Every structure is written in C-alpha cells, then in structure tokens.
C-alpha positions in Angstrom: 124.1 95.8 99.6 120.5 96.5 100.5 120.2 98.7 103.6 117.4 100.3 105.7 118.4 103.3 107.9 116.5 104.0 111.1 116.7 106.8 113.6 114.3 109.3 115.3 113.7 112.8 113.8 116.9 114.8 114.2 119.2 111.8 114.4 121.0 112.8 111.3 120.1 109.8 109.3 119.5 111.8 106.1 123.0 113.2 106.3 124.5 109.8 106.9 122.4 108.2 104.1 123.8 110.6 101.5 127.4 110.0 102.6 126.9 106.3 102.7 125.2 106.2 99.2 128.2 108.1 97.8 130.8 105.9 99.5 129.2 102.6 98.5 127.8 103.7 95.1 124.2 102.8 95.8 121.1 105.0 95.5 119.8 106.9 98.5 116.0 106.5 98.4 114.3 108.9 100.7 110.5 108.8 100.9 110.7 112.3 102.4 112.5 113.7 99.3 110.0 112.0 97.0 107.0 113.4 98.9 108.5 116.9 99.2 109.1 116.9 95.4 105.5 116.1 94.8 104.5 118.8 97.3 106.7 121.3 95.5 105.1 120.4 92.2 101.6 120.5 93.8 100.7 117.0 92.5 97.7 115.2 93.9 100.1 113.1 96.1 101.9 116.2 97.3 98.7 118.0 98.3 97.4 114.8 100.0 100.7 114.3 101.9 101.0 118.0 103.0 98.2 117.8 105.5 99.9 115.0 107.3 103.5 116.2 107.0 102.7 119.7 108.3 101.4 118.2 111.5 104.3 115.8 111.9 102.1 112.8 111.2 103.0 109.8 109.0 101.7 109.7 105.4 99.3 106.8 104.9 100.7 103.5 103.7 98.6 103.4 100.5 100.3 106.6 99.3 103.8 105.1 99.8 103.8 101.4 98.9 103.4 101.8 95.1 106.2 104.5 95.1 108.6 102.3 97.0 108.0 99.2 94.8 108.5 101.2 91.6 111.7 102.9 92.9 113.3 99.6 94.2 112.5 98.0 90.8 114.6 100.5 88.9 117.9 99.5 87.3 120.1 101.7 89.6 119.0 99.5 92.5 120.4 96.3 90.9 123.6 96.5 93.1 121.9 97.7 96.2 120.0 100.6 97.8 119.8 102.6 100.9 116.2 103.2 102.1 115.7 106.2 104.4 112.3 106.9 105.9 110.6 103.6 105.1 109.4 101.4 106.8 108.2 103.4 109.8 105.5 100.9 111.1 105.1 97.2 111.4 102.5 97.1 108.5 105.0 98.9 106.4 107.8 96.5 107.3 105.5 93.6 106.2 104.7 95.5 103.0 108.4 96.0 102.3 109.1 92.3 102.9 106.4 91.5 100.3 107.8 94.0 97.8 111.3 92.6 98.2 110.1 89.1 97.7 108.2 90.1 94.5 111.3 91.8 93.0 113.8 89.1 94.1 115.7 91.2 96.7 116.3 90.9 100.5 117.5 93.2 103.2 121.2 92.8 104.2 121.2 95.2 107.2 119.0 97.6 109.2 121.0 100.4 110.8 119.5 102.2 113.8 121.0 105.6 114.7 120.2 106.0 118.4 120.1 109.6 119.9 118.6 110.0 123.3 117.1 112.1 124.9 114.3 114.1 123.3 115.6 117.5 124.3 118.7 117.0 122.1 116.5 116.0 119.2 114.2 119.0 119.6 117.3 121.3 119.7 118.6 119.7 116.5 115.4 120.0 114.6 114.0 123.3 115.8 117.2 125.1 114.6 117.1 123.6 111.1 116.5 126.0 108.2 115.9 124.9 104.6 116.3 126.4 101.1 114.2 125.8 98.1 117.4 124.6 96.3 117.7 121.7 98.7 120.5 123.1 100.9 120.1 122.6 104.7 121.4 124.7 107.6 121.2 124.9 111.3 121.2 128.1 113.4 123.6 126.7 115.9 125.6 123.9 114.3 125.8 124.9 110.6 124.6 128.6 110.2 124.6 130.2 106.7 127.3 132.8 106.0 124.7 135.5 105.9 121.8 135.2 108.3 118.6 133.9 106.7 120.1 133.4 103.3 121.4 130.4 101.4 125.2 130.2 100.8 124.6 128.5 97.4 121.8 130.5 95.7 121.2 133.5 98.0 117.5 132.7 98.4 115.7 133.2 101.7 115.8 130.2 104.1 112.6 128.9 105.6 111.6 127.0 108.7 109.6 123.9 107.8 106.3 123.5 109.6 107.2 120.0 110.7 110.5 121.4 112.3 108.5 123.7 114.7 108.5 122.6 118.3 104.9 121.4 118.6 105.2 119.3 115.4 108.6 118.0 116.5 107.1 116.7 119.8 104.4 115.0 117.9 106.9 113.5 115.4 108.9 112.1 118.3 105.8 110.6 119.9 104.8 109.0 116.7 108.3 107.6 116.3 108.3 106.0 119.7 104.9 104.4 119.4 105.0 103.3 115.8 108.6 103.0 114.6 110.6 101.8 117.6 108.8 98.4 117.6 110.5 97.8 114.3 113.8 97.5 116.2 112.4 94.3 117.8 111.0 93.2 114.4 114.3 93.4 112.6 116.3 92.1 115.6 114.3 88.9 115.3 115.1 88.9 111.6 118.8 89.0 112.5 119.6 92.1 110.5 119.5 94.9 113.1 122.6 96.9 114.2 122.6 100.0 116.4 125.1 102.9 116.4 125.5 105.8 118.8 124.2 108.9 117.0 125.1 111.3 119.8 128.7 111.5 118.4 129.8 113.8 115.6 128.8 113.3 112.0 132.2 111.9 111.0 132.4 109.6 114.0 129.0 108.1 113.3 129.9 107.7 109.7 133.1 105.9 110.5 131.3 103.5 112.8 128.6 102.7 110.3 131.3 102.1 107.6 133.1 99.8 109.9 130.0 97.8 110.5 129.1 97.6 106.8 132.7 96.6 105.8 132.7 93.9 108.4 129.4 92.6 107.0 130.7 92.6 103.5 133.9 90.8 104.6 131.8 88.2 106.4 129.8 87.6 103.2 132.8 87.2 101.0 
C-alpha cells in the first residue's frame, strides 16, 4: 500500500507514520529525517537546507525531487511505502505523480490529519524538545524523567529553531497557503481521506488503521 500522510506542523503525523509503518511493514519515508541527517553530517545538501528550515520555510523542490525518486525506487518500497513530508505544494504533487509513473507505482491513499486551531498547534510545537540520538519529548505532554536530559542517552535536549514560536507561525502560514490546496488536488484524484487529529495518539491511530483496513478489504 502506497500512502502519503498530510497534516499541519504539530499534527502528530510523524508519530503516526512510524506506528503505521511498523504495523503494515512498509518503510516510513520522511523528507525531514533525510534533510536533518544531511544537516547533521554537514553535507552540501544539509547546509543548503538549513537556511530554509531554520526559518520554517520549505526546502526548494530541486533539492528534494531526486532524493524522493531514488528512495521510492529502492527494494524495500516494493510492497508499499508511507511518505511523510512530501509533497507539500502543487508542483511537488505533479512531480511525485511523474516519479511514480516512471517507476511503475501509484498512490493508494492520501491521509490528512486535521488539527484546528492554530493555537493548539503552536502549543504542541513550542513545547517540543529533541535529542541528538533522535528521541523526542514535550515539556507538557511527554516530559523527560530529568528536566532537560534525554531518558535514553542522558544528553542535553535542545529546542529546534523551527520549533520556536516565530518560526512556527511562519510554518503554519506556509502550510495554509501552499499545502492545503493539495487536499483539493487529491480529493479530485479520489484518494483523499481526513481524520480528526485533535484526539489522542491511540485514537487517531485506530481510526487511520480502520480506514486503511477498509481500503485493503475493498481492494481484495
């Protein structure tokens, strides 16, 4: 099953994507993870992306398209994939359609996690704290056992520049103007489904699984 997962910053789509990838045994492909890995290793791509990511802006399409095509062509995507963080604009959606046609794949479903209003999303994101080992925490909803330190490795947690309030507001504005039109795009394609992301993590996960299982049953 080939899936694209949508949702505004703070909607929890990254958490849901990891859970879904494990349940359905398909790779979770996050453009954000790929870019941050390059940033950490200070590659040319990482340094180029950093100036955009720190301001909450989208990384240019020409940086992403080749990465996406190469990743979707790998053998672990033969039975499906879950794409998180791409596409984010109409040109990217067109590019993804071209990529999928070239490698003989198609999208089965686009899931939109809807979480209004903005103040809830700002609260979710502004409280997020990260560790270099990849662990993620939240000062309100998932605090570390010892303030400011990772439970897993003991390293000091950090506050991502794009999780600070000014950057969050910009990210939400970018999402509204550039990404939300994709909902209409994929609705016309007949593959769009929306779930209420304001519920708890497990409730959102159960609803998504129900939709995916219904889809698989309908295809069988």
